[in-house]
N, C-alpha and C positions, 0 to 999 in steps of 0.2 A: 286459509279461509275455509269454514265449513258451509254447508247447506243455507245457513242463515247470513252467508255473506259478510262476517265480522270474526275477529279473533276472540279467543276465549278471555272472559273476564276474570280479573284477579279478585273479584269480592268476596270470593268464598275462603276466607282467612281468619274468620272470627275465632280467635283462640283466646282462653282465659288468661289472664295476668298470671295465675299459678303455674300454668303449663308454658308460659313464656319466659318466667322468671329465670335469670342465668343460675346455673348450678355447677358445682365441682365435678370434675369428670366421673368419678365414682358415683355421686349422687344422680348425675346424668344417666349412668350406665344403669344403675339400678331402677331408676324410672322407666327407660326404655324397656327394660326387661319386665316389669311389672305390667305395664300397659300391653305389650306383646303377648303375655301369658294370658292376661285378663281377656283380650280379645279372642284368643284362641279358645279357651275355656267357655267363655260366653256363647260363642257360635256353635260349640260343641253341645253344651250341657244347659246352656241358659244363664241368666244373670243372678239365680240363686245358688249357684256352686260355691261350695265353702270356701272362705277366704284363705283358709289353710291349704287348700290345693292350690289356689293360685300363687301363694308364696312359694310351695315347693317348685312348681314348675317354673317360676320365674328365678328361681335359685337364689332367692333371699330369705331372710329370717321373717317371722311372722310381725315381729316389733318394728322391722324396716318398712314392711307393707302398710302398717297402721299409723307409722309416722308420718308417711306421704300421703295416706288417705285414711282418714280416722274413723270413716264407717263406709258400709257397702255402697250408699248412695253417692258418695264422693266419688269412688272408683267408677261407678257406672256413669256418672256424668262426664269424666274424664275419657273414657273409652267412647261413649255415644259421641262427645264433641269431635274428638280426633277422627272418628270413622266418618260422621257426617261431612266433615270438612273435606275429608280426602274424596269420599264418593261424588261430593259436588265438585271438586276440582277435577276429576277423572271425568264426570258427565260433561262439564263445559268444555274440556279438551277434546272429547268425542265430538261434540257439537261443531267445535271450530275446525277440526280436522277432517271430518269424513265428507264426502262430496254430497251425500243423499241422506236425508233423514231416516231410512230404513237401514242403512249402514250404521250410522249412530246408534239408533236403536239396538241393534244387533250387538254392537261393541258394548253399550252400557249393561246389555243383559249378561254379557260373558264376563264381566268384571265381578266374578263371583264372591270374591273373598269378602270384601268390604260391603258389598250388596247383600250377602246373605247375613253378615252380623247386624247391618243396620235394621234389615226387615225384622230379623227376631227379636232385636232389642225393642223395637217399635210397635211389635204386634202379639208377642207371645209372653212377655214377663209383666205382670201387674206393677212390680218395683220399679222397673225401668220405664214403663208408660209413664207413671208418675212423675219420675225425674225428670223425665222429656219433656213432659208438659209443663213442670213448675221451672224448667230453667230457660230464660229468654233467649239465649245464645244457641242451645241445642235445639229449642223448638224453631227458631229463625231457618237455622240449617236445614231441618228436616222439611219444612214448609218449601225451602228454595228446591229441595231435591224434587218433590213431587211436582211442583210448579215447572221445573225444567223437563222432567218426565211428560207431563203433559202436553208441553210445548212440542216435544219431539214426537209424541203419538199424533197431536193433530197435523203436524207438518208431513209425517208420512202417509197420513190419510189423503191429505191434499195432493201429495205427488202420486197417488194411487197404488203404493206398495203394501199398505198396512189394510186389513179389511176394516170396514167402517162400523160393524156392530161391537166393536170393543171400545172401551175407554181406557184413560190412563190407569185408574184403580184396577180395572182388569188385569192390565199388565202387571202392576205391583203385586197384586195378590197372586198372579200366576208365578210370577220369579219366587217370591217368598215360598209356595209350595213347592216349587220344583227344587230349590236349594235347601229346603228342610232336611235336615241329616236323620238318616235311617239306621236304626239299631239292626244288629245281626248279620251285617254285611261284613265281607272280608276288607282289609284295608285297600286294597287293589281296587275292589269293585266299588267302595264308598269314594274312591277319588274318581272314578269314572262315571259315575251314575249323573251328578249334576250336569255335566257337558253334555252327556247324552240327551238327557231331559230336555236340555235348553235347545238343542238341534230341533227335536220333535216339536218343541213349543214355538219355535220361529217358524216351523214350515206350516203350522196350523194357523200363525197370524198372519201369513201373506194373504194380501188380497187375492181374489179369484177363486176363493174356496166354495163349494156349492153346499156345504152343509150351513145350516142356520143355528145361531146360539140362542137358547131360551132365554126370555126375560128381555132385559134392557141392557146397554152399556154402562158399566158402573164408572162414575166419575170422581172427582176429588171431593166432591161433596158427601161421598159415600165413605170416607176415611175420616176416622176421628183422629185427626192431628191438630 
């Protein structure tokens, strides 16, 4: 049981029939490799990365990639859906397992891989944004994610652990900025930076800080989702 007093819901399993369809073992392996490569490259470079580069990283032919995903939009949709479903499930698990809203929020923010990709797809790529808005399954998962985050933020403020001059959108935008990949760093530094920034960010979000943020808390209505 988590701080809401209930187990995690299994509702976040919206997966398209295309991705659920049974496949031969070699076709399943190719699909998994394509999705894994696309997720990595989308997170690193954005959704406009060349399809040929995705095929190379997935160790499949370009023809194999296009047979499974006839265009970039189809691939973005599959990546967005599997990513949001996974992040929603992890968020629900954190809510169910952690004893306080603050612990759940910290755990959610530290789940950086899926979170970074979901934020990048939803906020930095015009093509990905259009796909996410147009697809009802993807849009529903994204709405569910931000609503879960809003619930955790409000609960942490009620328990007195999260400063009251921030909103759920503040947290979402801060995490997206903290996890945005930087160029010109060594591989070791690139791996260290996100976790270091998140620790500083969490310290700044703790209740009891004396500094005041300018303006107003950003809420879900400020997010175009």
